[in-house]
N, C-alpha and C positions, 0 to 999 in steps of 0.2 A: 737330495731328492724331494720332489713336493707327497704328501702324503696320497696316500689310494681313497679315489672317490667311493666313499661306504654307499650310496644312493645313488640308482641314475640319473642325469638331467633334468631329465621329464620329470621325474616323482620331486626332485628336491624343485621346480616350477612351478609343482599342483600344491605343495607346501604354500611355499614365498606369496604365492597369488592371494593366500587365505589370509596373511599377516597385514596389520593395519600399516598404512603407509606413513606413519610416523616412525614406524620401527624398521619399516624398509630403507627408509632414508640413513639410517646409521647403519647397515647391513650392508650396506654398499663398500665401505671398508674392511669387510670378511674378506675377500677373494677377489682377481681380476674377474674371471666366472661371473660370479652373484654381482658385480658392478656393470660388468656388459649386459647382462640379460635384465636389470634393475632399469639401464636407460633405453631399453627395446620400446618401441612405439604398441610393437603388438603382446608386449608383456603387459604394457600401462591400462590397453583397451583391455586384455583381459581380467585386470585388476578392480576393473571402475564396478563391475557389480557386485563384489563380496566387499566396499568400500562401507563402513555405516554412515548414516546420514547425520550433521549435528546441526543441532539450532544455531544461527548464529544474531545474539546481541548488541543492537547497536547502541550508541550513547552521542552526544554531541564531540566525544572527544576521541571514546574507544571502541572498540570492536572485541566483544567475547563468544568464545564456542563452547557449548554446554553438551556434553555427551552423554547417553543415557544407557545405563548396563541392565540390560532387561534378562540375563545370564545365570540368574538365580531369583529367589521368593520374593527378597526384598529391593526394589528396583533402587540404585544410587544414580547420582551424578557425578558428572568433573569438568571444572570449569577453567577456560585457559584464556589468557590475556594476549589478544592481536594488535598491540596498539601499532598503529600506523602514523607516523610524522611527515604530513607531507613539507615540513620545513626540510627535510636531507633532498627532498628530489627536488622542489621549485625554489628553496630561497626565500618563502615569502613568513610575511610574520604572522601568516592566518594558519591555526593549530584544527580548527573544525573542518569539516566536508558536509555538501550538503545531503548526497546521497548516495547511497554504500550497496551495494547490491554482489552475490558471487554466481557461480555457474560451475560444479564438478571440479571444488578446489580454490578458482579464481578469483580475487576480488578486484570490486573494479569500483573506484572513489572517485568524485567527481566535485571540483572546487570552482562554484561561479566566481568569486569574488573579484577574481584580476580584471586586467582593462579584455580580455579574452578568457572564456572558459576553461580550464584545464581537467583533465582528467588522467588516472592511471591504472595498469592492470599490474595486479599483484600474485606470483604465487608464496606464498609461506615457506616452502617445502623447497621450491629451487632457490627462493630469495630472487626470482626473475620480476625486474621490472620492466613496463614497458610503458613510456608515457606518449600521452594521447596530447600531443600541444595543442592542437584546434578540435576545438568542443563547436557544438553548436549550443545556445540559448534555449531554455527551458525544455532540458532534457531530461528525461525520465528514463529509467535504464530499466529493461524489460529481462534482456537475458545474454549469454553468448554462447553463438552458436557455433557449430561446424558441419562439414559437410560427412555426412554420414552412409553415406552412399558406397566410402571407398573402406580400402582394408586398415586403414590406421585416421585415427581422429586428431586433430590438431585444430585446435581454437581459432579460426580465422575471421570472427565477424561480433560486432556488439550491437544488439536490436535493442532500440529505445524506441520511446515515443515523441513527438515534439508538437507546441500547439503552433500555428501556424495564423497566424491574424490576419492574412491578407483575405486567404479564404474562410475564415472562421470555422477551422477544424482541427482534427489532432491528430496526426497522419504518424505512419510507420516510418522509422528513418534505422539506417544500419552503418556502420563501420566499418570497411574494409583494413587489417593489417597489411594486407599486400601492398595495396596501392595507396595508403593511408588517406583514404575520401569518404566522403558520406555520401550515401544514396538512399531518397526516397521513393518509397515502395507505393506505386499506383494506389490512392486512397481510394478511388471508385470501387475498385474489385476487394477494397478491405469491410467496408461498411455497406453491408447489403440492407432494401429495402423490409421496415419489418422486422429489425433483428435489434436486440438490446443486447450491448456488451457486458461481461461480466466483471469488472477490474482488469482489465490488461496489466495494468503495472503490478498491481499484488499477487493477483490469481492467473499465475500459468508457469509452468515447468519445460525444463529442456529434457528430449528424449530422443535418443538417436539423432542429433543436430538441429531437431525443428522445435520449436517454441509453439505450445499451445495452450489454451485458454478454454474457460465457457462463455456461453452465450446463449440468447433466448430469443426462440422464433413465436413473436406476436402474434401470429396469423394460426399458426398449428399448436401452439401452446405447449413445446417441447421445447428440453434444453438439451443442447449440444454441445461438441467441442467444436472449436475452430485452430488452423494450425497454419504455421507461417512454412512455408517448402522452401526453404533454401536454397536448393539445386534451380526452381523455376523462378526464385523470388516473387510467388504469389500467396497470398491468403485463402485457404481452401477451406471449405467445412471434414469435417472427418467422422463424425460417428454419432450417431445417438447416447443421449444420458438415460440412465435408468427411472431419471426422477419422472413423477406426474406433475400433471398441471400444477403449480403453485401461486400464489399471490407472492409480494416482494418480502412477506415476513420469512422467507428461508433465503438464504444462503447456501451456497454450493461453492467447494473448494477444492480443486486439483491437487493433488500429490503422486509421486515416485512411491512405486510397491515391489520389493524388491529387486529393485536397479533397472527394472526393464519391463514394467507393467504399471497401469495405472490403478490410481485410489480417488476416491469420493466420497467425500462428505457432503452432507446434508443438513445445514444445522436451523433450528426453526429459533428465531430471534424471541417471538414469544415466549413456548417454553423450555429451549436449550435442550429441546429433545433430539438425538443426535443418529444420523444411519448412516451406516458407510458398505460402500460397494468396492469389488477390487476388479477388473479386469482377470477372466481366467486363461490366458495366455498372454504370451509376448507379443508386444507393439514392434509390428514391425516399422524399418525403415523407408520404404519404399510403398508401404499400403497404404488403400485407399479407407483405413475403417467399417470397412463391410461386415467384416469377420470378426469382429469384437466382439467378446460375450464378457455381459456383468455377468457376478455373482455377489450375493447378497453376505459382507463380512461379520459385520455386529450391529447392532442397533442399542444405543444406552437410552433410557427412557427417562429414568432420574439424576440426570450429571450433575457435578458437585463442583463442576468448574464454567465458569464466569462465558459471557456471550463471545462466541467469535468474530473476530474484527480484523481484517485482511491486512491490515500496516503492521499491526501488533503481535500478529497469531498466527502458528504453522504447527501444523496437526503433521503425525505419521502413524502409521501401524503396521504391524509385525507378528509374527506367529509362530511360535517355538515349542520346543518341549512345556514350558511354561504354560501354553493357552496363549489364546488371541488378543491382543495387546493394544489398547489405541492411548498415544501418545500426545499434549501437546502443549507448548510453552505458548506464554500471553502474557499480559501484564494488569494490574490491578490498573482499572477505570480512572483512580481516583490520585493516586500517587506515582504510578507509572512502574510500581514494584515488580520488579519479574517472577515467575511461578513456573512451574513442570508438574503437570498432571497426568497423571499413570491410571488408566483405567485395566483392571484385567480383572476376572473372576468375578462380577458383579462388586468389585471394593476398590474407591479413589484414591489413591496416594497423593497427598500435596507437598511442593518441595520447593520451600522460598529459594531465590539466588542473590543469595547477599553481597556475594562479589557484584553484583549490577544492581545498583539501588535504585536508577531511574530509566528506563528505554526509551529510544525515540523511536524504535523500529525493530521487525523478527525477520528475520528472512534463513535460507537453508543452507548448508556448505557438507559437500561432500568431497572428501580427505582425495585429494588426485592425484596421477603421474605424469599425466595427459600434459605436454606441450602444448604451447601454443605457438603460432607463424610468427 
């Protein structure tokens, strides 16, 4: 006879949804009920906002995840090796990849050295691999997206940019998992007159299935957010940023806050002074951005961390019982050594990542149980 259930199933679910994904993968073997629950897309969608984001450091041969423990007065880091060998998939002699990115637990690796470029989507938790046999040349990954309007989330498109030599411009392209085909987004609707894009490749975030990035209107002098509406496959303006008109000495970087909101970092390249805002409410999957309200999160007047570089730096902010915290991962400009800087209560802690001596890029990783199509 099976042992009686001590807790109602709905209460067990509320507990399990707050457990880190790495532990949940092991919990599948506890019982059939848990295995069924953890394989449910609804549970995966519910669990995603509770997953703690991690920094991903890329080298020429390997990828590492760096998690930060903020649940004490003395924050610490933990490094994991996510080594991925292309030879096991392609049978090629090349061990390096040119482009690496990720979106909510999925890695995208791109190798341009064969007769035709090739790529792979990989989930380390499920050990799922999806081979994209035909790639386009001059491809730069922006992210993976899904239809955020439905009850379930299944990643079904890869979004990136590719340079078109005939028209001499950079356009947005998408790969559809269902059709195994590439599709171009209307570039005329993507680039508006008097608008300057803010590093689409490195300064974008994926939320509710859409892709968001910052831009600057040269006529109004205002910074704002653009987004790629996956349902309509169009680029649209979303909302105005809380920044005043600045010159090119300021960088503006988006990140995800609390799993369902935006945070914005304004970093002065000359003084290194930083201001951080967060959105007050959740970002709706089908909203137009008119109701977005920004609130000041924190200001760092005399930072002890270096200048922010989009390719080699990432940041996130958290607010818990220990106070508001700013975390940035970046590399030394001279030797590429990776560091994590944690600012809380006016103090800055610098942690050297010895396991990653030289990094070639930095991105985000959110451990996820969400499958791709």
